[in-house]
N, C-alpha and C positions, 0 to 999 in steps of 0.2 A: 529480611529484606524482601521486597516484592520482585517476583520473576513473572514476566508476561510471556504468553505464548501466542504466536500467530502462524498458522500453517495452512496447507491445502490438504491436510490428512482426512478431513471429514470426520463424522461420528459413527460411521458404520463399521469401522475396524478398531483395533486396540491401539493404534499407533500413538494417538494423543495421550491416552491413559498411561501407556508405558513411559512416555517422556515425563509425565507427572511423577510416576513412581521413581524413576532414576533421580530426578531433582530432589525429591523429598528423602530418598535413601541416603543421599550425600549431605543434604542440608535440611534437616527436619523442621527448622524454624522458618523456612521460606514460605512466603505467602504467594501461591501460584494463581495467577489470573489468566483465564482464556480470553484473549481479545477476539479471536475467531479461529475456527478450524474449517471455515467454509469458503476460503479463497478457491476459485475455480482451479481445477487441476493444472499445474505447470504454469499458471498465469503469474509470472514474476512481476509484471507491471502492476497488476491489480493488488498483489501483496505489498509492493512498495508504496503505492498510494494509500492503502489502508493503514500501513504502519506509520507513515508520515502524518496522516490525519489523526490517528488515535493517541499517539504517545504524548502530545501536549496535555492530554486530559488524565493521565495516570501519574502516580508519583514517580520520582526519579528511582531507578532500580536497574535490574538486569532485564534485557528485552531480547528474547529468543524468537527468531523468525526463520521458518523453513518452508520455502517454495523452491524446489531444487531439482529441476529436470536434468541437470548435469551431475547429479550424485554419482560418485564413484569414478568420475573423470578427472582430468588435470585441474579442474577449477579448485580454487582454494576454499578452505573453511577459515573464517576469521572471527576474532573478537576485537572490539575497539571501544575507546572511550570518546564520547562526544564532548563538545565544548561545554555543555551544561552539566557534565558529570555522569550522564547516562552511559550504560554499558550495553552494546549491541553485539549479538552473537548470531552467526548464520553463514550461509554460503556467499562467497564473493562473486555474485552474478548481477549486481545492481539492486538487489532486493533491499539492502540496508541504506542505499545512498540518499534517497529522497528524505528519509528520516534524519540522517546526520546533517544534511544540508540545512534542514529546518532547526536543528538543535545545536548549532554553533560549530559545525564542521567536525573534523576528526583530529583529536589531540594525540592519540596513540593507537597503534593497531598491531596485532600479532597474527601470524599464520599458525593454524592449529594442526598442521599436517603431522607433526611429531609430538603433539602435546602429551605430557606424561600422565594426564588425568583421563585419557580416552579409555573407554571400555574395550578390553581386548578379548577375543579378536574382533576387530572392527568390521562390521558388515559393510560390503561395498554398496548396498542399497538402502541403508538406514543410518545415515550419519546424524539424523536428528536424535536418535537414541544413544548412539555410541560415541559421538564427538560433541555435538552442540549441547545436549542436555547436561552432560557431566561438567563441561566448561562453565555453563551458566550457573550450575549449582555451586561449584567451587568459588566463582566470583561472588555469588550471594553469601557464601560463608566467610568471605573476607580475603580470599586469595588475591594477590596482586596480578594485574594483567600480564606483566612481563614474566611471571612464573609459569604461565600456561601455554606459551608459544614463542615463536621467533619473530623478531621485529619486522614489520613491513612498513615501507614508506607509504604514508597515506595517499600520495599522489599516484601510486600504482594500483589503488583499489578500483574495481569496476564501478562504473556509474550508469544510472538509468537515464537514457536520453528520451525526452518527451517531445512531441510535436509542438509547434508554436503557431498561434493564431496570427493572421496578418490582414491588413486592410487592402482592398482592391476597389478603388473608386467609390468609396462610401459604403461598400459591402464588407462585412466582417467574415472572413473565411476561417472557420474553426474546425476542430477535430474532436472526435469522441475519445475520451480517455477511458472511462469505465461506465458500465450500466449496473446499477445495483439490483437487489432482489425485488424491489418495488417497480422496476422499470425506469427509474429516474436516470437520466443521461448526463454524466458530468462532462463538460467541455473544457478545453484548454485556454479559454478566454477569461479575461477579467472584466469586472463591472465597468471599468473606465473605457474599455474598448467597444462596448456595445453601442449600436446606433441609437439615436434619441427617439423619444416617443413612448407612449404607454402600450403600443401594440407594434409587433414586428412580424416579418415573414421569415419563415425558416424553410430553406430549400434542402431536401435530403434525397437520397437515392429513390425514395418511394413517392416523391412529389413535393408540393408546396403546402405549408401549414401556417395558419395564422395563430400567433401566440400573444397572450397578454403578459405584460410585465407585471409581476406580482411578488408578494412577500410570503403568502401562504397559499396552500392548495385550495382552500375554501373560497378564495377570491374568484374562482371560476366555477362554472357549473360542473357536475359530474360528467366526465368525458371530455371536458374542455382542456386545452393545452396552455401551458404557461412557461415563461422563462423566469427563473428565480435564482437567488443566491442560496446554496444549500447550507447545511449546518456547519460545514467546514470552510465556508467562504468561497466555494467554487461556483461559477456560473453553470447552471444546469437546466435541462428541459424535462418537464414532467406532463403527465396527463392525470388530472384529478380522478382518483379511483380507477385508473387504467395504467397501461404499460406503454410508456412513450417509446421505448426501444423497438418493440414489436410493431406498434402502429406506424411508426415513421421509418421502418426498414433500416434501423441503425445497428451497428456493431462497433466494437473498438476499432479505432483508426479511421472510421468513416469520415469523410469531409462533409461539412455542412456550410451553408451560406446564410448569413443573417443580415437582413436589410430592413430599412424603414418600411412600414406598411404603406402601400400606395393607395390613396383614397379612391373610392369608387366601387 
C-alpha cells in the first residue's frame, strides 16, 4: 500500500529518513512517497493546504502528515478514515482537517495516546518517528483502525479555520493563504468572486498594482503581474519570472483589495 509523507522536517537532518526506516521496518511492502518535507517550520496552515491540494492526485492509501509545534503537549495524535477510504495519521491540530473535508469527511477516528504499536520509550519531541510512523505502517500492513487507538468522536477533532473573502461595494477584500517557493500568492477568493474585466487593480500593504487576468505566466511580459487560477484551482497572484510576495509586500494573512481597473 502507498504511504505518503508530508512534514516540516526539511532535508538537512535525518528525521524524514528515519520515518521511512520505521515504516519499512514494519511494512516492507509499503511504497513510501514523499509529498514534501519543505513545509515552513511549524506552519500548520501551509501543511494543511498542501495536504488538501496533493491528496486528490495520489492513490488512496495511508497519508502521514507531521507539522507539529505542539508535540509532547496535551494535543492528541490521531488516525482517521475519510469518506473516500483514505487513512490520515498525524497530530490533531487542524493539519488533517482541510484534507478530510475535501475527501468526504471523517468516517472513523482514533486517539493514539495509548496505541499498542508505538515505539517505546516514546520521545516527547519526535512523535513522527515513535507514534505516527508506526501507526501508518501498521495501517499499510492491514491493521484495522480500531486496533490502533481509542475511539474519538469526529466532531471533537480540531479544524483549521481559514479567512473568507468578502465584497465591499464592488471591491473584493481577500486574504493571503500561502506563498509558494516561486513567490506565487494564493488567496482565499474564488474565480466567481473576482471583479469583471481583463485587468484589475490590487491594493496591498506595499501599494497598488495593475494585474492582467491571465491563464499562463507567459501572457504577460517578464516582470509583469497577473491574477490567475493556479493548478489546484485557487485564485492566485504572480509575477512572471519574479516573486509576487516580495514585490507586493505580502505575507500570510495579509489583506488585499481587488477592484476593477479604473480607465485613464
